[in-house]
TORKOL-4160 file (C-alpha; in steps of 0.2 Angstrom, whole numbers, padded with zeros to 4 digits, m for minus):
72
<pt num="1" X="0300" Y="0492" Z="0455"/>
<pt num="2" X="0303" Y="0493" Z="0472"/>
<pt num="3" X="0321" Y="0494" Z="0480"/>
<pt num="4" X="0313" Y="0481" Z="0496"/>
<pt num="5" X="0315" Y="0466" Z="0482"/>
<pt num="6" X="0334" Y="0474" Z="0474"/>
<pt num="7" X="0344" Y="0461" Z="0487"/>
<pt num="8" X="0333" Y="0447" Z="0487"/>
<pt num="9" X="0335" Y="0431" Z="0477"/>
<pt num="10" X="0322" Y="0422" Z="0465"/>
<pt num="11" X="0322" Y="0410" Z="0478"/>
<pt num="12" X="0318" Y="0421" Z="0492"/>
<pt num="13" X="0304" Y="0431" Z="0481"/>
<pt num="14" X="0296" Y="0414" Z="0476"/>
<pt num="15" X="0295" Y="0409" Z="0495"/>
<pt num="16" X="0289" Y="0428" Z="0500"/>
<pt num="17" X="0275" Y="0425" Z="0485"/>
<pt num="18" X="0270" Y="0408" Z="0493"/>
<pt num="19" X="0268" Y="0417" Z="0510"/>
<pt num="20" X="0259" Y="0430" Z="0502"/>
<pt num="21" X="0247" Y="0419" Z="0493"/>
<pt num="22" X="0244" Y="0408" Z="0509"/>
<pt num="23" X="0238" Y="0426" Z="0518"/>
<pt num="24" X="0226" Y="0429" Z="0504"/>
<pt num="25" X="0216" Y="0413" Z="0506"/>
<pt num="26" X="0215" Y="0415" Z="0523"/>
<pt num="27" X="0196" Y="0417" Z="0524"/>
<pt num="28" X="0198" Y="0432" Z="0538"/>
<pt num="29" X="0208" Y="0444" Z="0528"/>
<pt num="30" X="0198" Y="0460" Z="0525"/>
<pt num="31" X="0198" Y="0468" Z="0508"/>
<pt num="32" X="0210" Y="0482" Z="0512"/>
<pt num="33" X="0223" Y="0468" Z="0518"/>
<pt num="34" X="0218" Y="0460" Z="0503"/>
<pt num="35" X="0223" Y="0475" Z="0490"/>
<pt num="36" X="0239" Y="0478" Z="0500"/>
<pt num="37" X="0242" Y="0459" Z="0499"/>
<pt num="38" X="0237" Y="0459" Z="0479"/>
<pt num="39" X="0248" Y="0474" Z="0478"/>
<pt num="40" X="0265" Y="0465" Z="0485"/>
<pt num="41" X="0260" Y="0449" Z="0476"/>
<pt num="42" X="0261" Y="0458" Z="0461"/>
<pt num="43" X="0276" Y="0467" Z="0464"/>
<pt num="44" X="0285" Y="0449" Z="0468"/>
<pt num="45" X="0279" Y="0442" Z="0452"/>
<pt num="46" X="0284" Y="0456" Z="0441"/>
<pt num="47" X="0303" Y="0454" Z="0452"/>
<pt num="48" X="0302" Y="0436" Z="0449"/>
<pt num="49" X="0296" Y="0436" Z="0430"/>
<pt num="50" X="0312" Y="0449" Z="0429"/>
<pt num="51" X="0325" Y="0437" Z="0437"/>
<pt num="52" X="0318" Y="0422" Z="0426"/>
<pt num="53" X="0320" Y="0435" Z="0410"/>
<pt num="54" X="0339" Y="0440" Z="0416"/>
<pt num="55" X="0342" Y="0419" Z="0418"/>
<pt num="56" X="0337" Y="0414" Z="0401"/>
<pt num="57" X="0347" Y="0430" Z="0394"/>
<pt num="58" X="0362" Y="0425" Z="0403"/>
<pt num="59" X="0360" Y="0406" Z="0398"/>
<pt num="60" X="0358" Y="0411" Z="0380"/>
<pt num="61" X="0374" Y="0421" Z="0380"/>
<pt num="62" X="0383" Y="0407" Z="0388"/>
<pt num="63" X="0378" Y="0395" Z="0375"/>
<pt num="64" X="0381" Y="0408" Z="0359"/>
<pt num="65" X="0399" Y="0408" Z="0369"/>
<pt num="66" X="0401" Y="0389" Z="0371"/>
<pt num="67" X="0394" Y="0386" Z="0353"/>
<pt num="68" X="0409" Y="0398" Z="0344"/>
<pt num="69" X="0421" Y="0391" Z="0354"/>
<pt num="70" X="0416" Y="0374" Z="0347"/>
<pt num="71" X="0417" Y="0380" Z="0329"/>
<pt num="72" X="0436" Y="0386" Z="0332"/>
Protein backbone atom coordinates (compact mmCIF):
# COMPACT_ATOMS: atom_id res chain seq x y z
CA UNK A 1 0.00 0.00 0.00
CA UNK A 2 1.25 3.45 -0.86
CA UNK A 3 2.16 5.62 2.15
CA UNK A 4 0.41 8.65 0.65
CA UNK A 5 -2.92 7.20 1.78
CA UNK A 6 -1.75 6.30 5.29
CA UNK A 7 -3.19 9.39 7.00
CA UNK A 8 -6.22 9.66 4.74
CA UNK A 9 -9.69 9.01 6.13
CA UNK A 10 -12.10 6.69 4.39
CA UNK A 11 -14.23 9.68 3.37
CA UNK A 12 -11.22 11.51 1.92
CA UNK A 13 -10.24 8.41 -0.05
CA UNK A 14 -13.76 8.04 -1.47
CA UNK A 15 -13.74 11.71 -2.50
CA UNK A 16 -10.34 11.24 -4.15
CA UNK A 17 -11.56 8.09 -5.90
CA UNK A 18 -14.54 10.04 -7.21
CA UNK A 19 -12.16 12.69 -8.57
CA UNK A 20 -10.09 9.99 -10.28
CA UNK A 21 -13.17 8.48 -11.90
CA UNK A 22 -14.30 11.90 -13.12
CA UNK A 23 -10.89 12.51 -14.64
CA UNK A 24 -10.99 9.10 -16.34
CA UNK A 25 -14.35 9.94 -17.88
CA UNK A 26 -12.91 13.01 -19.62
CA UNK A 27 -12.98 12.50 -23.34
CA UNK A 28 -9.62 14.21 -23.83
CA UNK A 29 -7.55 12.02 -21.49
CA UNK A 30 -4.63 10.30 -23.16
CA UNK A 31 -4.00 6.59 -22.81
CA UNK A 32 -1.01 7.29 -20.55
CA UNK A 33 -3.13 9.57 -18.33
CA UNK A 34 -5.82 6.91 -18.16
CA UNK A 35 -3.32 4.27 -17.09
CA UNK A 36 -1.95 6.51 -14.32
CA UNK A 37 -5.47 7.32 -13.16
CA UNK A 38 -6.42 3.64 -13.27
CA UNK A 39 -3.44 2.78 -11.08
CA UNK A 40 -4.28 5.53 -8.60
CA UNK A 41 -7.95 4.54 -8.55
CA UNK A 42 -7.07 0.89 -8.00
CA UNK A 43 -4.86 1.78 -5.04
CA UNK A 44 -7.59 3.96 -3.59
CA UNK A 45 -10.17 1.20 -4.04
CA UNK A 46 -7.94 -1.28 -2.18
CA UNK A 47 -7.37 1.29 0.57
CA UNK A 48 -11.13 1.90 0.92
CA UNK A 49 -11.87 -1.84 1.00
CA UNK A 50 -9.29 -2.31 3.77
CA UNK A 51 -10.75 0.58 5.77
CA UNK A 52 -14.23 -0.95 5.45
CA UNK A 53 -12.93 -4.38 6.45
CA UNK A 54 -11.21 -2.89 9.51
CA UNK A 55 -14.43 -1.09 10.47
CA UNK A 56 -16.46 -4.32 10.13
CA UNK A 57 -13.99 -6.16 12.37
CA UNK A 58 -14.12 -3.39 14.95
CA UNK A 59 -17.93 -3.36 14.90
CA UNK A 60 -17.98 -7.15 15.41
CA UNK A 61 -15.58 -6.80 18.35
CA UNK A 62 -17.78 -4.13 19.92
CA UNK A 63 -20.90 -6.21 19.40
CA UNK A 64 -19.17 -9.24 20.94
CA UNK A 65 -18.04 -7.25 23.96
CA UNK A 66 -21.51 -5.81 24.48
CA UNK A 67 -23.05 -9.26 24.13
CA UNK A 68 -20.62 -10.63 26.75
CA UNK A 69 -21.50 -7.78 29.11
CA UNK A 70 -25.21 -8.46 28.68
CA UNK A 71 -24.70 -12.10 29.75
CA UNK A 72 -23.17 -11.08 33.07
